[in-house]
C-alpha positions as CSV (number, residue, x, y, z in Angstrom):
1,X,6.0,50.1,30.7
2,X,5.4,46.8,32.3
3,X,2.1,46.5,30.4
4,X,4.0,47.0,27.1
5,X,6.6,44.4,27.9
6,X,3.8,41.9,28.8
7,X,2.0,42.8,25.6
8,X,5.1,42.4,23.4
9,X,5.9,39.1,25.1
10,X,2.4,37.8,24.3
11,X,2.7,38.9,20.7
12,X,6.0,37.3,20.0
13,X,6.1,34.2,22.0
14,X,2.6,32.8,22.5
15,X,1.3,33.3,19.0
16,X,4.3,31.5,17.5
17,X,4.1,27.7,17.1
18,X,6.8,26.0,18.9
19,X,6.2,22.5,17.6
20,X,4.6,19.4,19.1
21,X,4.7,18.8,22.9
22,X,7.0,16.3,24.4
23,X,4.0,14.1,25.1
24,X,3.0,14.2,21.5
25,X,6.5,13.3,20.3
26,X,6.6,10.4,22.8
27,X,3.2,9.1,21.5
28,X,4.4,9.3,17.9
29,X,7.7,7.5,18.8
30,X,5.8,4.7,20.6
31,X,3.5,4.4,17.6
32,X,6.4,4.1,15.2
33,X,8.0,1.4,17.5
34,X,4.7,-0.5,17.4
35,X,4.6,-0.2,13.6
36,X,8.2,-1.4,13.5
37,X,7.3,-4.4,15.7
38,X,4.4,-5.2,13.3
39,X,6.8,-5.0,10.3
40,X,9.2,-7.5,11.9
41,X,6.4,-10.1,11.6
42,X,5.8,-9.5,7.9
43,X,7.2,-11.7,5.2
44,X,10.1,-10.6,2.9
45,X,7.8,-10.0,0.0
46,X,5.5,-7.8,2.0
47,X,8.4,-5.8,3.4
48,X,9.6,-5.2,-0.2
49,X,6.2,-3.8,-1.1
50,X,6.4,-1.2,1.7
51,X,9.5,0.4,0.2
52,X,11.3,1.1,3.4
53,X,14.6,3.0,3.6
54,X,17.6,0.6,3.5
55,X,18.7,1.3,7.1
56,X,15.2,0.6,8.6
57,X,15.0,-2.6,6.5
58,X,18.4,-3.8,7.8
59,X,17.4,-3.2,11.4
60,X,14.1,-5.1,10.9
61,X,16.0,-8.1,9.5
62,X,18.5,-7.8,12.4
63,X,15.6,-7.9,14.9
64,X,14.4,-11.3,13.4
65,X,17.7,-12.9,14.2
66,X,17.7,-11.8,17.9
67,X,16.4,-14.2,20.5
68,X,17.0,-12.2,23.7
69,X,13.9,-10.2,24.9
70,X,16.1,-7.3,26.0
71,X,18.0,-7.1,22.7
72,X,14.7,-7.2,20.8
73,X,13.4,-4.3,23.0
74,X,16.5,-2.2,22.3
75,X,16.3,-3.1,18.6
76,X,12.7,-1.9,18.4
77,X,13.7,1.4,20.0
78,X,16.4,1.7,17.3
79,X,13.9,0.9,14.6
80,X,11.6,3.6,16.0
81,X,14.4,6.0,16.1
82,X,15.4,5.4,12.5
83,X,11.7,5.8,11.5
84,X,11.5,9.1,13.4
85,X,11.0,11.3,10.3
86,X,8.3,9.0,8.9
87,X,4.6,9.7,9.1
88,X,2.9,7.0,11.2
89,X,-0.4,7.2,9.3
90,X,1.5,6.7,6.0
91,X,3.5,3.7,7.4
92,X,0.2,2.2,8.6
93,X,-1.3,2.6,5.1
94,X,1.8,1.0,3.5
95,X,1.6,-2.0,5.9
96,X,-2.1,-2.4,5.2
97,X,-1.6,-2.3,1.5
98,X,1.3,-4.8,1.7
99,X,-0.8,-7.2,3.7
100,X,-4.0,-6.6,1.6
101,X,-5.9,-5.2,4.5
102,X,-6.6,-1.7,3.2
103,X,-9.5,-0.6,1.1
104,X,-7.1,0.7,-1.5
105,X,-5.3,-2.7,-1.7
106,X,-8.6,-4.6,-2.1
107,X,-9.8,-2.1,-4.8
108,X,-6.6,-2.5,-6.7
109,X,-6.9,-6.3,-6.5
110,X,-10.4,-6.1,-8.0
111,X,-9.4,-3.6,-10.6
112,X,-6.5,-5.8,-11.8
113,X,-8.6,-8.9,-11.9
114,X,-11.3,-7.1,-13.9
115,X,-8.8,-5.7,-16.3
116,X,-7.1,-9.1,-16.8
117,X,-10.4,-10.8,-17.6
118,X,-11.4,-8.0,-20.0
119,X,-8.1,-8.1,-21.8
120,X,-8.2,-11.9,-22.1
121,X,-11.8,-11.7,-23.4
122,X,-11.5,-8.7,-25.8
123,X,-8.8,-6.9,-27.8
124,X,-10.7,-3.6,-27.4
125,X,-10.0,-3.7,-23.6
126,X,-6.3,-4.3,-24.3
127,X,-6.1,-1.5,-26.8
128,X,-7.9,0.9,-24.5
129,X,-5.5,0.1,-21.6
130,X,-2.5,0.7,-23.8
131,X,-4.0,4.0,-24.9
132,X,-4.6,5.1,-21.3
133,X,-1.1,4.0,-20.2
134,X,1.4,5.1,-22.8
135,X,4.5,4.1,-20.8
136,X,3.5,0.4,-20.6
137,X,5.7,-2.3,-22.1
138,X,3.3,-3.2,-24.9
139,X,5.2,-6.2,-26.1
140,X,5.2,-7.9,-22.7
141,X,1.6,-7.1,-22.1
142,X,0.4,-8.4,-25.5
143,X,2.6,-11.6,-24.9
144,X,1.0,-12.2,-21.5
145,X,-2.5,-11.7,-22.9
146,X,-1.8,-14.0,-25.9
147,X,-0.4,-16.7,-23.6
148,X,-3.3,-16.4,-21.2
149,X,-5.8,-16.8,-24.0
150,X,-4.0,-19.9,-25.3
151,X,-3.9,-21.4,-21.8
152,X,-7.6,-20.8,-21.4
153,X,-8.4,-22.4,-24.8
154,X,-6.3,-25.4,-24.0
155,X,-7.6,-25.6,-20.5
156,X,-4.2,-25.4,-19.0
157,X,-3.3,-24.0,-15.6
158,X,-3.5,-20.1,-15.7
159,X,0.2,-19.4,-15.3
160,X,0.2,-16.5,-17.8
161,X,-3.0,-15.1,-16.4
162,X,-1.3,-14.9,-13.0
163,X,1.7,-13.2,-14.5
164,X,-0.6,-10.8,-16.3
165,X,-2.3,-10.0,-13.0
166,X,1.1,-9.4,-11.3
167,X,2.2,-7.2,-14.3
168,X,-1.0,-5.1,-14.0
169,X,-0.7,-4.9,-10.2
170,X,2.9,-3.7,-10.3
171,X,2.0,-1.2,-13.0
172,X,-1.1,0.3,-11.3
173,X,0.1,0.1,-7.6
174,X,0.9,3.6,-6.5
175,X,3.6,3.8,-3.9
176,X,2.8,5.4,-0.5
177,X,5.1,8.2,0.7
178,X,6.2,7.1,4.2
179,X,7.4,10.6,5.1
180,X,5.3,13.4,6.5
181,X,4.8,16.5,4.3
182,X,7.6,19.0,4.5
183,X,7.2,21.0,7.7
184,X,10.6,22.6,7.3
185,X,9.1,26.1,7.1
186,X,7.6,25.7,10.6
187,X,10.8,24.2,12.0
188,X,13.0,27.0,10.6
189,X,10.8,29.6,12.3
190,X,11.9,28.4,15.7
């Protein structure tokens, strides 16, 4: 009978996933705090591109106003706590994209520059882009291209060309989900 109890115990308790260890949770929490500290050093425009939840953004802005080392340390802990349900790798990718350090951000930059130049040079590129992106604001896009062409012809500063780049970048930039994939099924099984 003792063997049966041991066997049943092995089947039920050891094969079942109980979640990450305390050490793993602590490492993830410290990683999120480090990411939070890194975000406190970013500019407002870069923070907006990360698309943080409002409560985390408020705490980051609060950290910037603090001068006491102890208060800043506690605030970083709070930021890490509020980011607890976020995926550290996704947050890292979002920071890298916002600062232009990720390969995806560089690729998007080059793609937008190339598209802008093609659209200014040729109507076919503009038409092709509109066909590929049916939800685009055609009137705004055509106006920016027309103004950029005019500026280029008159050798004026490329104000509209910059606006066209920003328009394309905003349209083609895919947001990063900061949250880990749903593991609720595993957590419910506990």
